[in-house]
C-alpha positions as CSV (number, residue, x, y, z in Angstrom):
1,M,-46.7,-161.4,17.7
2,S,-47.7,-162.0,21.3
3,K,-45.4,-161.6,24.3
4,Q,-43.4,-164.6,25.2
5,L,-44.6,-166.1,28.5
6,L,-42.2,-168.9,29.5
7,H,-43.5,-172.0,31.1
8,L,-41.6,-175.0,32.4
9,V,-43.1,-178.5,32.4
10,F,-41.5,-181.1,34.6
11,G,-42.5,-184.1,36.7
12,G,-41.4,-186.9,38.9
13,E,-42.3,-189.6,41.4
14,L,-43.7,-188.3,44.6
15,S,-42.8,-189.6,48.1
16,D,-46.3,-189.0,49.4
17,L,-49.4,-188.3,47.2
18,Q,-50.5,-185.7,49.8
19,E,-47.4,-183.6,49.4
20,V,-45.2,-182.2,46.6
21,E,-42.0,-183.9,47.6
22,F,-40.1,-186.0,45.1
23,K,-38.6,-189.4,45.9
24,N,-35.4,-188.7,43.9
25,L,-34.5,-185.3,42.4
26,D,-32.0,-187.0,40.1
27,D,-34.9,-188.7,38.4
28,L,-37.0,-185.6,37.6
29,D,-38.3,-185.5,34.0
30,F,-37.8,-182.1,32.5
31,V,-40.1,-182.0,29.6
32,G,-39.2,-178.6,28.4
33,V,-39.7,-174.8,28.4
34,F,-42.5,-173.4,26.3
35,P,-43.3,-169.9,25.0
36,N,-46.9,-169.9,26.1
37,Y,-49.4,-171.7,28.4
38,Q,-51.2,-173.6,25.7
39,L,-48.0,-175.3,24.4
40,A,-47.0,-176.1,28.0
41,H,-50.4,-177.5,28.8
42,D,-50.3,-179.8,25.7
43,A,-46.8,-181.0,26.7
44,W,-48.0,-181.5,30.3
45,R,-51.0,-183.6,29.1
46,D,-48.8,-185.7,26.9
47,A,-46.2,-186.4,29.6
48,A,-48.9,-187.2,32.2
49,Q,-50.7,-189.5,29.8
50,K,-47.6,-191.5,29.3
51,T,-47.4,-192.2,33.1
52,V,-51.1,-192.7,33.8
53,D,-50.5,-196.1,35.2
54,K,-47.9,-194.8,37.8
55,A,-50.0,-193.3,40.6
56,E,-47.0,-191.6,42.2
57,M,-46.0,-189.7,39.1
58,R,-47.0,-186.1,38.8
59,Y,-46.3,-183.4,36.2
60,F,-46.4,-179.7,36.8
61,I,-46.4,-176.4,34.9
62,V,-44.3,-173.6,36.4
63,H,-45.1,-170.1,35.2
64,L,-41.5,-169.0,34.7
65,H,-42.6,-165.6,33.4
66,R,-44.1,-164.8,36.8
67,L,-40.8,-165.6,38.6
68,L,-38.7,-163.6,36.1
69,D,-41.1,-160.6,36.0
70,P,-43.7,-160.6,38.8
71,E,-45.3,-157.5,37.1
72,T,-46.3,-159.6,34.1
73,P,-50.1,-160.0,33.9
74,S,-51.5,-163.5,34.3
75,D,-52.1,-165.6,31.2
């Protein structure tokens, strides 16, 4: 069994396409927390695909395992 490397997928509407600043933090879409990068990437792709017609929407993958344990090797 491989080590659990948590990843958060979330997104929202940006105020400016050149910056990572959200228009409304109350409207963020938290897709979920995933045990590895591949599952997080699949969820990110699905969420981004659903909003492809909204230019201001962006989804991100946050490597939670790096925040929780900075000594963890990269995935």
